[in-house]
C-alpha positions as CSV (number, residue, x, y, z in Angstrom):
1,M,211.2,-106.2,193.8
2,A,209.3,-109.4,194.6
3,Y,207.3,-110.0,197.7
4,N,206.2,-113.7,197.2
5,L,202.6,-112.5,196.9
6,L,201.6,-115.4,194.7
7,K,203.8,-118.1,196.2
8,G,202.1,-121.5,195.8
9,K,199.3,-120.1,193.6
10,R,198.3,-121.5,190.2
11,G,196.9,-119.4,187.4
12,I,195.9,-119.0,183.8
13,I,197.0,-115.9,181.8
14,T,195.3,-115.2,178.5
15,G,196.2,-112.7,175.7
16,A,199.9,-112.4,175.8
17,L,201.1,-111.6,172.3
18,D,204.5,-110.0,172.6
19,E,206.6,-108.1,175.1
20,N,204.4,-105.0,174.7
21,S,201.3,-106.9,175.9
22,I,200.0,-106.2,179.4
23,A,199.4,-109.9,179.8
24,W,203.0,-110.5,179.0
25,K,204.0,-108.2,181.8
26,V,201.5,-109.9,184.1
27,A,203.1,-113.3,183.4
28,V,206.6,-112.0,184.1
29,R,205.5,-110.5,187.4
30,A,203.5,-113.5,188.4
31,K,206.5,-115.7,187.9
32,E,208.6,-113.3,190.0
33,E,206.0,-113.5,192.8
34,G,206.2,-117.3,193.0
35,A,203.2,-118.4,190.9
36,T,202.9,-121.2,188.4
37,F,200.6,-120.8,185.5
38,T,199.7,-121.7,182.0
39,L,199.5,-119.3,179.0
40,T,196.8,-119.2,176.4
41,N,195.8,-117.4,173.3
42,A,193.8,-118.0,170.1
43,P,195.5,-120.3,167.6
44,V,195.8,-117.4,165.1
45,A,197.4,-115.2,167.7
46,L,199.9,-117.9,168.6
47,R,201.1,-117.9,165.0
48,M,201.5,-114.1,165.0
49,G,203.1,-113.4,168.4
50,K,206.0,-114.5,170.6
51,I,204.2,-116.3,173.3
52,K,206.5,-119.4,173.1
53,E,209.4,-117.2,174.1
54,L,207.4,-116.1,177.2
55,A,206.6,-119.7,178.0
56,Q,210.3,-120.5,178.0
57,Q,211.1,-117.5,180.1
58,C,208.4,-118.5,182.7
59,N,209.1,-122.3,182.5
60,T,205.5,-123.1,181.5
61,E,203.3,-124.3,178.6
62,V,201.0,-122.7,176.1
63,I,197.6,-124.1,175.6
64,P,195.9,-122.9,172.4
65,A,192.2,-121.9,173.1
66,D,189.6,-119.8,171.3
67,A,188.0,-117.9,174.2
68,T,184.7,-117.9,172.3
69,S,184.6,-121.7,172.3
70,V,183.3,-123.5,175.4
71,E,185.0,-126.7,174.3
72,D,188.3,-125.0,174.0
73,L,187.9,-123.4,177.4
74,E,187.0,-126.7,179.0
75,N,190.2,-128.1,177.6
76,L,192.1,-125.1,178.9
77,Y,191.0,-125.5,182.4
78,K,191.3,-129.3,182.5
79,R,194.8,-129.2,180.9
80,S,195.9,-126.4,183.2
81,M,194.9,-128.3,186.3
82,E,196.7,-131.4,185.0
83,L,199.9,-129.4,184.3
84,L,199.8,-127.3,187.5
85,G,198.7,-130.1,189.9
86,G,195.5,-128.7,191.2
87,K,192.7,-126.1,190.9
88,I,193.3,-122.6,189.8
89,D,193.8,-119.6,192.0
90,F,193.9,-116.7,189.5
91,V,192.8,-116.0,185.9
92,L,193.6,-113.0,183.7
93,H,191.2,-112.2,180.9
94,S,193.1,-109.9,178.5
95,I,191.1,-110.5,175.4
96,G,189.6,-107.9,173.0
97,M,189.2,-107.4,169.3
98,S,186.8,-105.5,167.0
99,P,186.6,-106.4,163.3
100,N,184.8,-103.1,162.7
101,V,187.7,-101.1,164.2
102,R,190.3,-103.2,162.4
103,K,188.6,-102.7,159.1
104,G,187.9,-99.0,159.6
105,R,184.1,-99.1,159.6
106,E,182.5,-95.9,160.9
107,Y,180.3,-96.2,164.0
108,G,177.2,-95.2,161.9
109,D,178.0,-97.9,159.3
110,L,178.8,-100.9,161.5
111,N,178.7,-104.4,160.1
112,Y,176.4,-106.1,162.7
113,E,177.8,-109.5,162.2
114,W,181.2,-108.1,163.1
115,F,179.6,-106.2,166.0
116,M,178.4,-109.5,167.4
117,K,181.8,-110.9,167.0
118,T,183.3,-108.0,168.9
119,L,180.9,-108.7,171.8
120,D,181.6,-112.4,171.7
121,I,185.4,-112.1,171.7
122,S,185.8,-109.1,174.0
123,A,183.0,-109.6,176.6
124,M,181.0,-112.8,176.3
125,S,184.2,-114.8,176.4
126,F,184.6,-113.5,180.0
127,H,181.2,-115.0,180.9
128,K,182.2,-118.2,179.2
129,M,185.5,-118.4,181.1
130,L,183.6,-117.9,184.4
131,Q,180.8,-120.3,183.6
132,V,183.0,-123.0,182.4
133,A,185.2,-122.6,185.5
134,E,182.2,-122.9,187.7
135,K,180.8,-126.0,186.0
136,L,184.1,-127.7,186.1
137,D,184.7,-126.5,189.7
138,A,188.1,-125.4,188.4
139,L,188.7,-122.5,190.8
140,N,189.8,-122.8,194.4
141,E,187.8,-121.0,197.1
142,G,188.9,-117.4,197.3
143,A,190.4,-117.4,193.7
144,S,190.6,-114.1,191.8
145,V,189.6,-113.4,188.2
146,V,190.6,-110.1,186.6
147,A,189.6,-108.7,183.2
148,L,191.2,-105.6,181.5
149,S,188.7,-102.9,180.6
150,Y,188.8,-99.2,179.5
151,I,187.0,-96.0,180.5
152,A,185.2,-96.0,177.1
153,A,182.7,-98.2,178.9
154,Q,181.5,-95.0,180.7
155,R,182.6,-92.2,178.3
156,T,182.6,-91.8,174.5
157,F,185.8,-92.0,172.5
158,P,184.7,-91.9,168.8
159,D,187.5,-94.1,167.4
160,Y,186.9,-96.8,170.0
161,S,183.6,-97.6,168.3
162,D,181.8,-100.9,169.2
163,M,184.6,-101.8,171.6
164,A,183.0,-99.3,174.0
165,Q,179.9,-101.5,174.2
166,A,182.0,-104.6,174.7
167,K,183.8,-103.1,177.6
168,A,180.5,-102.0,179.2
169,M,179.3,-105.5,178.9
170,L,182.5,-106.9,180.3
171,E,182.2,-104.8,183.4
172,S,178.6,-105.8,183.9
173,I,179.5,-109.4,183.7
174,A,182.1,-108.9,186.4
175,R,179.5,-107.5,188.7
176,S,176.8,-110.2,188.0
177,Y,179.2,-113.1,188.0
178,G,181.1,-111.6,190.9
179,E,178.0,-111.8,193.0
180,R,177.3,-115.3,192.0
181,Y,180.8,-116.7,192.4
182,G,181.4,-114.8,195.6
183,R,178.4,-116.3,197.2
184,L,179.2,-119.8,195.9
185,K,183.0,-120.0,196.5
186,K,184.3,-116.6,197.7
187,V,185.8,-116.1,194.2
188,R,186.6,-112.5,193.4
189,V,185.8,-111.0,190.0
190,N,187.1,-107.5,189.1
191,T,188.0,-105.4,186.1
192,I,190.8,-102.9,185.7
193,S,190.2,-99.8,183.7
194,Q,193.7,-99.1,182.4
195,S,195.2,-95.9,181.0
196,P,195.8,-95.8,177.2
197,T,198.8,-98.1,176.9
198,R,201.3,-98.6,174.2
199,T,200.4,-102.2,173.4
200,T,200.3,-103.7,170.0
201,A,196.5,-103.6,170.1
202,G,196.2,-100.1,171.6
203,T,198.5,-98.4,169.1
204,G,196.4,-99.8,166.3
205,I,193.5,-97.5,167.2
206,S,193.2,-94.4,165.1
207,G,194.4,-91.3,166.8
208,F,196.0,-93.3,169.6
209,D,199.2,-91.1,170.0
210,V,197.1,-87.9,170.3
211,F,194.8,-89.3,173.0
212,Y,197.8,-90.9,174.8
213,D,199.4,-87.5,175.2
214,Y,196.0,-85.9,176.1
215,A,195.4,-88.5,178.9
216,D,198.9,-88.1,180.2
217,M,198.4,-84.3,180.5
218,M,195.0,-84.8,182.2
219,S,196.2,-87.4,184.7
220,P,197.9,-85.9,187.9
221,L,200.1,-89.0,188.1
222,G,200.5,-89.5,184.4
223,N,199.4,-92.6,182.4
224,A,199.8,-95.9,184.1
225,T,202.3,-98.1,182.2
226,A,201.8,-101.8,181.2
227,E,204.3,-102.7,184.0
228,E,202.3,-100.8,186.6
229,C,199.1,-102.5,185.4
230,A,200.7,-105.8,185.9
231,D,201.5,-104.8,189.5
232,M,197.8,-104.0,190.0
233,C,196.8,-107.4,188.6
234,I,199.3,-109.1,191.0
235,V,197.8,-107.3,194.0
236,L,194.2,-108.4,192.9
237,F,195.4,-112.0,192.5
238,S,197.0,-111.9,195.9
239,D,195.4,-112.6,199.4
240,L,195.9,-108.9,200.2
241,T,192.6,-108.1,198.3
242,R,190.4,-110.9,199.8
243,K,187.4,-108.7,200.1
244,V,187.6,-106.8,196.8
245,T,185.1,-108.0,194.3
246,M,182.6,-106.8,191.7
247,Q,184.7,-103.6,191.3
248,N,185.9,-101.7,188.2
249,I,189.2,-100.3,189.4
250,Y,190.4,-97.1,187.6
251,H,194.1,-97.6,187.1
252,D,194.7,-94.4,185.1
253,G,196.7,-91.9,187.1
254,G,193.6,-90.0,188.1
255,F,192.2,-89.4,184.6
256,S,188.8,-90.8,185.4
257,S,188.2,-88.1,188.1
258,M,189.5,-85.1,186.2
259,G,187.5,-82.4,184.4
260,I,190.4,-80.4,183.0
261,S,194.0,-80.0,184.0
262,P,196.3,-77.0,184.2
263,Q,198.5,-78.6,181.5
264,V,195.5,-78.8,179.1
265,V,194.4,-75.3,179.9
266,E,197.9,-74.0,179.2
267,K,198.2,-75.9,175.9
268,L,194.8,-74.7,174.6
269,S,195.5,-71.1,175.7
270,K,198.5,-70.8,173.3
């Protein structure tokens, strides 16, 4: 059901790869809620995914951009404002990748050049998106910027490796830049700590299926789906959350507050 929560708003959505991506679901919901927006991803991801299909579905354009490149981000904002006819009201940062995880390096044997790349792609890119937006004055007063995070920023999940440090950095940037941008232009900056989700990126992590089932048993409401995460993003983009900023919102069915659940006790007792 649509509520016209984003009617008249302009946005930028990063990271949509295919129909399993949370960013893809966000784009579909944003369109349903009346928004206009551009889509973007790294050039290599554009060749791999189906983002052009999403652009057709949402009647929009794809602007290639490497989120680690300030020059690419400047072009992204300028081109988006040209295409959409004004400043931006919402931005989704849905970007994350670890070469160490992809190539199976143990946490005690990290390649440090790859580690720096993990931080640049998955966290520093968020700061770059915010700083470029501020310098270009690309965001409207009261705009909303949301990044997708994970509870590994606070707790240890061995197979998540150096992505845990990237997510901790991402959430810290949201607080620091949220203070600055809120003071300057009432811009809101938040992160969503989402349940393990069956996205293309998520299922590539070793042991994902086991942890997915464990988190589902631990969560009173069950794991939050990609579609439900999209709904949360829409609410944060909307005017209904005008005073919510610098927050890390646990969108995980209650997992983050649990010690143990009856389901897990029962399973381990057998």
